[in-house]
Residue frames as a rotation matrix with the C-alpha (Angstrom) as fourth column:
MET 1
0.567 -0.584 -0.580 -45.30
-0.272 0.532 -0.802 11.36
0.777 0.612 0.143 -14.21
GLU 2
0.965 -0.227 0.134 -43.37
-0.040 0.379 0.924 9.15
-0.261 -0.897 0.357 -11.83
ALA 3
0.409 -0.896 -0.171 -39.62
-0.818 -0.277 -0.504 9.63
0.405 0.346 -0.846 -11.67
THR 4
0.984 -0.168 -0.057 -37.45
0.177 0.927 0.330 6.56
-0.002 -0.335 0.942 -11.34
VAL 5
0.435 -0.897 0.076 -33.90
-0.900 -0.432 0.048 6.73
-0.010 -0.089 -0.996 -10.10
VAL 6
0.934 -0.266 -0.240 -31.51
0.215 0.952 -0.216 3.98
0.286 0.150 0.946 -11.07
ARG 7
0.585 -0.781 0.217 -28.24
-0.742 -0.407 0.533 3.73
-0.328 -0.473 -0.818 -9.20
GLU 8
0.794 -0.402 -0.456 -25.29
-0.053 0.701 -0.711 1.96
0.605 0.589 0.535 -10.75
ILE 9
0.708 -0.656 0.262 -22.50
-0.279 0.081 0.957 0.43
-0.649 -0.751 -0.126 -8.70
GLU 10
0.734 -0.546 -0.404 -19.27
-0.429 0.089 -0.899 0.42
0.526 0.833 -0.169 -10.65
LEU 11
0.635 -0.577 0.514 -16.80
-0.294 0.434 0.851 -2.19
-0.714 -0.692 0.106 -9.54
ARG 12
0.342 -0.627 -0.700 -13.55
-0.917 -0.061 -0.393 -2.99
0.204 0.776 -0.597 -11.27
PHE 13
0.697 -0.138 0.704 -12.36
-0.178 0.918 0.356 -6.56
-0.695 -0.373 0.615 -11.78
ARG 14
0.331 -0.620 -0.712 -9.28
-0.896 0.030 -0.443 -8.02
0.296 0.784 -0.545 -13.40
GLY 15
-0.565 -0.767 0.305 -7.34
-0.821 0.558 -0.119 -11.28
-0.078 -0.318 -0.945 -13.46
ARG 16
-0.649 0.268 -0.712 -8.26
-0.072 0.910 0.408 -14.92
0.757 0.316 -0.572 -13.27
GLY 17
-0.287 0.620 -0.730 -11.36
0.898 0.440 0.022 -15.82
0.335 -0.649 -0.683 -11.32
ARG 18
0.776 0.625 0.082 -12.40
0.530 -0.717 0.453 -13.14
0.342 -0.308 -0.888 -8.89
ALA 19
0.393 -0.670 -0.630 -8.99
0.638 -0.295 0.711 -12.23
-0.662 -0.682 0.311 -7.54
VAL 20
0.999 -0.021 0.049 -7.53
0.015 -0.771 -0.637 -9.01
0.051 0.637 -0.769 -8.92
HIS 21
0.237 -0.930 0.280 -4.04
-0.642 -0.367 -0.674 -9.17
0.729 -0.020 -0.684 -7.43
GLY 22
-0.342 -0.433 -0.834 -1.98
0.387 0.744 -0.545 -11.13
0.856 -0.510 -0.087 -4.90
PRO 23
0.396 0.503 -0.768 -2.78
0.890 -0.005 0.455 -10.76
0.225 -0.864 -0.450 -1.19
LEU 24
0.208 -0.286 0.935 -2.52
-0.151 -0.954 -0.258 -7.27
0.966 -0.088 -0.241 0.29
SER 25
0.371 -0.095 -0.924 -0.66
0.683 0.702 0.202 -8.50
0.630 -0.705 0.325 3.30
ASP 26
-0.181 -0.412 -0.893 0.80
0.884 -0.466 0.036 -5.25
-0.431 -0.783 0.448 4.64
PRO 27
0.508 0.466 -0.724 0.38
0.256 -0.884 -0.390 -1.48
-0.823 0.013 -0.568 4.25
SER 28
-0.382 -0.687 -0.619 3.15
-0.438 -0.455 0.775 -1.13
-0.814 0.567 -0.127 1.66
HIS 29
-0.836 0.187 0.516 1.41
0.500 0.648 0.575 -3.71
-0.227 0.739 -0.635 -0.60
ALA 30
0.186 0.979 -0.086 -1.87
0.883 -0.205 -0.422 -1.88
-0.431 0.002 -0.902 -0.14
ALA 31
0.243 -0.148 -0.959 -0.27
-0.076 -0.988 0.133 1.51
-0.967 0.040 -0.251 -0.87
ARG 32
-0.814 -0.569 -0.116 1.28
-0.196 0.081 0.977 0.17
-0.547 0.818 -0.177 -4.11
PHE 33
-0.544 0.696 0.468 -2.09
0.828 0.536 0.167 -1.31
-0.135 0.478 -0.868 -5.18
PHE 34
0.414 0.765 -0.493 -3.95
0.668 -0.624 -0.407 1.94
-0.619 -0.161 -0.769 -4.44
ARG 35
-0.146 -0.520 -0.841 -1.38
-0.286 -0.792 0.539 4.03
-0.947 0.319 -0.033 -6.29
SER 36
-0.922 -0.228 0.312 -1.88
0.185 0.448 0.875 1.76
-0.339 0.864 -0.371 -9.33
ILE 37
-0.336 0.878 0.339 -5.61
0.924 0.238 0.300 2.48
0.183 0.415 -0.891 -9.41
MET 38
0.003 0.308 -0.951 -5.76
0.580 -0.775 -0.249 6.06
-0.814 -0.552 -0.181 -8.05
PRO 39
0.498 0.202 0.843 -6.93
0.846 -0.328 -0.421 8.42
0.191 0.923 -0.334 -10.74
PRO 40
-0.673 -0.740 0.010 -4.74
0.724 -0.661 -0.195 11.52
0.151 -0.124 0.981 -11.17
ASP 41
0.398 0.851 0.342 -6.66
0.640 -0.525 0.561 14.32
0.657 -0.004 -0.754 -9.49
VAL 42
-0.636 -0.557 0.534 -6.07
0.034 -0.711 -0.702 17.51
0.771 -0.429 0.472 -7.54
ARG 43
0.169 0.760 0.628 -9.02
-0.845 -0.216 0.490 16.59
0.508 -0.613 0.605 -5.33
GLU 44
-0.582 -0.270 0.767 -9.24
-0.691 0.661 -0.292 13.99
-0.428 -0.700 -0.572 -2.59
VAL 45
0.044 0.529 -0.847 -10.28
-0.731 0.595 0.333 10.63
0.681 0.605 0.413 -3.96
PHE 46
-0.228 -0.007 0.974 -11.47
-0.857 0.476 -0.197 7.94
-0.462 -0.880 -0.115 -1.53
LEU 47
-0.126 0.075 -0.989 -11.15
-0.727 0.671 0.143 4.34
0.675 0.738 -0.030 -2.71
ALA 48
0.217 0.156 0.964 -12.09
-0.801 0.593 0.084 0.95
-0.558 -0.790 0.253 -1.27
VAL 49
-0.407 -0.320 -0.856 -10.71
-0.711 0.699 0.077 -2.45
0.574 0.640 -0.512 -2.21
TYR 50
0.505 0.718 0.478 -12.78
-0.860 0.464 0.213 -5.50
-0.069 -0.519 0.852 -1.31
LEU 51
-0.480 -0.867 -0.132 -10.94
-0.852 0.497 -0.167 -8.62
0.210 0.032 -0.977 -0.19
ASP 52
0.414 0.507 -0.756 -11.62
-0.287 0.861 0.421 -12.35
0.864 0.043 0.502 -0.05
GLY 53
0.996 0.071 0.048 -10.77
-0.070 0.352 0.933 -14.53
0.049 -0.933 0.356 2.92
ARG 54
0.406 -0.914 0.007 -7.11
0.900 0.401 0.170 -14.64
-0.158 -0.062 0.985 1.85
ARG 55
0.285 -0.175 -0.942 -6.90
0.216 -0.946 0.241 -10.84
-0.934 -0.272 -0.232 1.62
ARG 56
-0.756 -0.416 0.505 -6.82
0.570 -0.042 0.820 -10.90
-0.320 0.908 0.269 -2.20
PRO 57
-0.599 0.546 -0.586 -8.74
-0.487 -0.829 -0.274 -8.10
-0.635 0.121 0.763 -3.91
ILE 58
-0.491 0.534 0.688 -11.94
0.732 0.682 -0.007 -9.20
-0.473 0.500 -0.726 -5.58
GLY 59
0.276 0.506 0.817 -12.97
0.833 -0.550 0.059 -5.68
0.480 0.664 -0.573 -6.63
TRP 60
-0.628 -0.434 -0.646 -12.47
0.687 -0.699 -0.198 -2.02
-0.366 -0.568 0.737 -5.99
ARG 61
0.315 0.811 0.493 -14.43
0.898 -0.422 0.121 1.17
0.306 0.405 -0.862 -6.21
VAL 62
-0.828 -0.336 0.450 -14.03
0.199 -0.925 -0.324 4.93
0.525 -0.178 0.832 -6.13
VAL 63
-0.288 0.720 -0.632 -16.26
0.957 0.193 -0.216 5.71
-0.034 -0.667 -0.745 -3.16
SER 64
0.734 0.497 -0.463 -16.01
0.531 -0.845 -0.064 9.49
-0.423 -0.199 -0.884 -3.21
ILE 65
-0.285 -0.757 0.588 -14.33
0.862 -0.470 -0.188 12.37
0.419 0.453 0.787 -5.01
GLY 66
0.389 0.431 -0.814 -14.20
0.840 -0.528 0.122 15.47
-0.377 -0.732 -0.568 -2.90
THR 67
0.989 -0.117 0.086 -12.47
-0.087 -0.951 -0.297 18.82
0.116 0.287 -0.951 -2.91
ALA 68
0.270 -0.963 0.016 -8.83
-0.243 -0.084 -0.966 19.77
0.932 0.257 -0.257 -2.56
THR 69
-0.588 -0.551 0.593 -9.02
-0.652 -0.110 -0.750 19.25
0.478 -0.828 -0.294 1.18
THR 70
-0.528 0.453 0.719 -11.85
-0.539 0.476 -0.695 16.82
-0.657 -0.754 -0.007 1.98
ALA 71
-0.701 0.421 -0.576 -13.98
-0.348 0.503 0.791 13.98
0.623 0.755 -0.207 0.67
LEU 72
-0.012 0.790 0.614 -17.38
-0.997 0.035 -0.066 12.99
-0.073 -0.613 0.787 2.01
VAL 73
-0.696 -0.261 -0.669 -17.31
-0.334 0.942 -0.020 9.32
0.635 0.210 -0.743 3.05
HIS 74
0.096 0.781 0.617 -20.22
-0.995 0.088 0.044 7.30
-0.020 -0.618 0.786 4.41
PRO 75
-0.592 -0.335 0.733 -20.19
-0.461 0.887 0.033 3.66
-0.661 -0.318 -0.679 5.55
ARG 76
0.416 0.850 0.323 -23.21
-0.132 0.408 -0.903 2.88
-0.900 0.333 0.282 3.35
GLU 77
0.841 -0.112 -0.529 -21.36
-0.540 -0.151 -0.828 3.68
0.013 0.982 -0.188 0.11
THR 78
-0.173 -0.984 0.038 -18.18
-0.983 0.170 -0.066 2.05
0.058 -0.049 -0.997 1.34
PHE 79
-0.688 -0.166 0.707 -19.66
-0.440 0.870 -0.224 -1.28
-0.577 -0.465 -0.671 2.45
GLN 80
0.392 0.913 -0.109 -22.54
-0.635 0.183 -0.750 -1.76
-0.665 0.364 0.652 0.00
PRO 81
0.397 -0.288 -0.871 -20.28
-0.784 0.388 -0.485 -3.32
0.477 0.876 -0.072 -2.68
ALA 82
-0.681 -0.680 0.272 -18.55
-0.712 0.529 -0.461 -5.41
0.170 -0.508 -0.844 0.01
VAL 83
-0.246 0.704 0.667 -21.87
-0.481 0.509 -0.714 -7.01
-0.842 -0.496 0.214 0.89
CYS 84
0.669 0.549 -0.501 -22.74
-0.670 0.153 -0.726 -7.56
-0.322 0.822 0.471 -2.79
LEU 85
0.182 -0.730 -0.659 -19.37
-0.770 0.310 -0.557 -9.18
0.611 0.609 -0.506 -3.47
GLY 86
0.927 0.137 -0.349 -19.35
0.106 0.797 0.594 -11.34
0.359 -0.588 0.725 -0.36
ALA 87
0.074 -0.960 0.271 -16.09
-0.220 -0.281 -0.934 -9.67
0.973 0.010 -0.232 0.76
SER 88
0.342 -0.086 -0.936 -14.49
0.808 0.535 0.246 -10.75
0.479 -0.841 0.252 4.02
SER 89
0.122 -0.368 -0.922 -12.74
0.705 -0.622 0.341 -7.45
-0.699 -0.691 0.184 4.58
VAL 90
0.812 0.161 0.560 -12.04
0.506 -0.672 -0.541 -4.01
0.290 0.723 -0.627 3.15
ILE 91
-0.270 -0.813 -0.516 -9.06
0.825 -0.472 0.311 -1.69
-0.497 -0.342 0.798 2.91
VAL 92
0.826 0.530 0.193 -9.74
0.560 -0.729 -0.392 1.96
-0.067 0.432 -0.899 2.20
ALA 93
-0.344 -0.924 -0.167 -7.38
0.844 -0.382 0.378 4.70
-0.413 -0.011 0.911 1.01
HIS 94
0.855 0.482 0.189 -7.42
0.512 -0.732 -0.449 8.26
-0.078 0.481 -0.873 -0.06
ASN 95
-0.072 -0.895 0.440 -4.93
0.864 -0.276 -0.421 10.77
0.498 0.350 0.793 -1.35
HIS 96
0.436 0.076 -0.897 -3.86
0.542 -0.817 0.195 14.04
-0.718 -0.571 -0.397 0.24
PRO 97
0.741 -0.120 0.660 -3.37
0.600 -0.322 -0.732 16.45
0.301 0.939 -0.167 -2.68
SER 98
0.882 -0.438 0.172 -1.14
-0.470 -0.805 0.361 18.54
-0.020 -0.399 -0.917 -0.42
GLY 99
0.260 -0.806 -0.531 1.37
-0.353 0.433 -0.830 15.68
0.899 0.403 -0.172 -0.57
ASP 100
-0.568 -0.419 0.708 1.47
-0.786 0.022 -0.618 15.26
0.243 -0.908 -0.342 3.24
PRO 101
-0.310 0.461 -0.831 0.36
-0.076 0.860 0.505 11.70
0.948 0.220 -0.232 4.15
ASN 102
-0.996 -0.064 -0.061 -0.19
0.056 0.074 -0.996 12.47
0.068 -0.995 -0.070 7.86
PRO 103
-0.342 0.937 -0.074 -3.77
0.800 0.331 0.500 11.59
0.493 0.111 -0.863 8.80
SER 104
-0.622 0.261 0.738 -6.07
-0.351 -0.936 0.035 14.50
0.700 -0.237 0.674 9.75
SER 105
-0.817 0.417 0.399 -8.54
-0.367 0.159 -0.917 14.43
-0.446 -0.895 0.023 12.60
GLU 106
0.205 0.904 -0.376 -11.27
-0.922 0.049 -0.385 13.86
-0.329 0.425 0.843 10.00
ASP 107
-0.118 -0.324 -0.939 -9.34
-0.655 0.736 -0.172 10.86
0.746 0.595 -0.299 8.63
ILE 108
-0.963 -0.270 0.007 -9.24
-0.165 0.568 -0.806 9.39
0.214 -0.777 -0.591 12.12
ALA 109
-0.449 0.870 0.205 -12.96
-0.597 -0.121 -0.793 10.00
-0.665 -0.478 0.574 12.68
VAL 110
0.286 0.522 -0.804 -13.89
-0.948 0.275 -0.159 8.37
0.138 0.808 0.573 9.33
THR 111
-0.484 -0.556 -0.675 -11.69
-0.440 0.822 -0.361 5.39
0.756 0.123 -0.643 10.11
LYS 112
-0.935 0.169 0.313 -13.34
-0.255 0.297 -0.920 4.89
-0.248 -0.940 -0.235 13.48
ARG 113
-0.049 0.991 -0.124 -16.81
-0.789 -0.115 -0.603 5.10
-0.612 0.068 0.788 11.95
LEU 114
0.207 0.066 -0.976 -15.96
-0.854 0.499 -0.148 2.68
0.477 0.864 0.160 9.13
ALA 115
-0.779 -0.555 -0.291 -14.38
-0.331 0.759 -0.561 0.21
0.532 -0.341 -0.775 11.55
GLN 116
-0.698 0.606 0.383 -17.52
-0.381 0.138 -0.914 0.26
-0.607 -0.784 0.134 13.71
ALA 117
0.250 0.817 -0.519 -19.78
-0.909 0.013 -0.417 -0.21
-0.334 0.576 0.746 10.68
GLY 118
-0.112 -0.399 -0.910 -17.64
-0.721 0.663 -0.202 -3.07
0.684 0.634 -0.362 9.43
GLU 119
-0.952 -0.232 0.200 -17.76
-0.301 0.594 -0.746 -4.77
0.055 -0.770 -0.635 12.80
ILE 120
-0.228 0.953 0.198 -21.57
-0.603 0.021 -0.797 -4.64
-0.764 -0.302 0.570 12.76
LEU 121
0.500 0.445 -0.742 -21.64
-0.865 0.212 -0.456 -6.09
-0.046 0.870 0.491 9.23
GLY 122
0.656 -0.348 0.670 -19.01
0.033 0.900 0.435 -8.73
-0.754 -0.264 0.601 9.89
ILE 123
0.708 -0.474 0.524 -16.73
0.600 0.011 -0.800 -7.22
0.373 0.880 0.292 7.26
ALA 124
0.393 -0.608 -0.690 -13.47
0.729 -0.252 0.637 -6.12
-0.561 -0.753 0.344 8.86
LEU 125
0.947 -0.308 0.086 -11.83
-0.208 -0.797 -0.567 -2.83
0.243 0.519 -0.819 7.99
CYS 126
0.612 -0.767 -0.193 -8.22
0.780 0.626 -0.015 -3.96
0.133 -0.141 0.981 7.64
ASP 127
-0.395 -0.791 -0.467 -6.59
0.780 -0.557 0.284 -0.57
-0.485 -0.252 0.837 7.16
HIS 128
0.890 0.456 0.017 -6.97
0.401 -0.762 -0.508 3.03
-0.219 0.459 -0.861 6.01
VAL 129
-0.117 -0.978 0.171 -4.03
0.917 -0.040 0.397 4.18
-0.381 0.203 0.902 3.94
VAL 130
0.797 0.261 -0.545 -3.37
0.104 -0.948 -0.302 7.87
-0.595 0.184 -0.782 3.31
LEU 131
0.281 -0.678 0.679 -1.33
0.956 0.260 -0.135 8.50
-0.085 0.688 0.721 0.17
GLY 132
0.628 -0.199 -0.752 0.95
-0.028 -0.972 0.234 11.50
-0.777 -0.126 -0.616 -0.03
GLU 133
0.798 -0.408 -0.443 3.59
-0.559 -0.227 -0.797 12.52
0.225 0.884 -0.409 -2.49
GLY 134
0.013 -0.851 -0.524 6.03
-0.451 0.463 -0.763 9.58
0.892 0.246 -0.378 -2.50
ALA 135
-0.947 -0.285 0.151 4.93
-0.250 0.357 -0.900 8.45
0.203 -0.890 -0.409 0.96
PHE 136
-0.012 0.974 -0.227 1.96
-0.124 0.224 0.967 6.92
0.992 0.040 0.118 2.74
ALA 137
-0.716 -0.101 0.690 0.57
-0.691 -0.031 -0.722 6.49
0.094 -0.994 -0.048 6.26
SER 138
-0.392 0.577 -0.717 -1.24
0.237 0.816 0.527 3.43
0.889 0.037 -0.457 7.58
LEU 139
0.018 0.472 0.882 -3.78
-0.796 -0.527 0.298 4.28
0.605 -0.707 0.366 10.24
ARG 140
0.874 0.249 -0.417 -3.65
-0.007 0.865 0.502 0.65
0.486 -0.436 0.758 11.46
GLU 141
0.072 -0.939 -0.336 0.08
0.728 0.280 -0.626 1.02
0.682 -0.200 0.704 12.14
ARG 142
-0.646 -0.368 0.669 -0.28
-0.025 -0.865 -0.500 4.41
0.763 -0.340 0.550 13.75
MET 143
-0.502 0.588 0.634 -3.54
-0.865 -0.337 -0.372 3.82
-0.006 -0.735 0.678 15.70
PRO 144
-0.833 0.131 -0.538 -4.34
-0.063 0.942 0.329 0.11
0.550 0.308 -0.777 15.98
ALA 145
-0.819 0.556 -0.141 -6.97
0.264 0.147 -0.953 0.78
-0.509 -0.818 -0.268 18.68
LEU 146
-0.447 0.673 -0.589 -9.25
-0.791 -0.605 -0.091 2.29
-0.418 0.425 0.803 15.98
PHE 147
-0.303 0.256 -0.918 -9.65
-0.697 0.598 0.397 -1.13
0.650 0.760 -0.003 14.42
SER 148
0.712 0.651 0.263 -11.72
-0.662 0.498 0.560 -3.92
0.234 -0.572 0.786 15.95
GLY 149
0.913 -0.364 -0.185 -9.45
0.403 0.877 0.262 -6.10
0.067 -0.314 0.947 18.02
GLY 150
0.765 -0.611 -0.204 -6.52
-0.453 -0.736 0.502 -3.69
-0.457 -0.291 -0.840 17.51
SER 151
-0.330 -0.899 0.289 -4.51
-0.289 0.388 0.875 -6.17
-0.899 0.205 -0.388 15.38
ARG 152
-0.409 0.093 -0.908 -4.38
-0.909 0.043 0.414 -7.47
0.078 0.995 0.067 11.83
């Protein structure tokens, strides 16, 4: 008997046309958007929002749900929906259940890897936002050199 595996990509859409929300023009807009879609969890949840050419969300996805201290993130799962949607860019975010939004060394490594993958695909990684309790950190603001070109 041959086993067949079917994989489903779940993307969320709202609003008129393809746009979900107004443009995510700065980290505070992105943080508010991610907080509005972040499921309540005591584990790390890694999300991606896929943007059109005007930086308006056209879809979003929970990429990974991890443990209380880490989430496994791979460029393949992050960028696959971006390619399917024809996204121009991506913003990623995850929560720190500890409440401290300061990026870890693992957060920095994942950001670097995602930025490199996005550059190869022609889909820019705009930012990586870390959500803490009542605060957030933008890796683009803190470490612009991680992102291709170093600027927005």
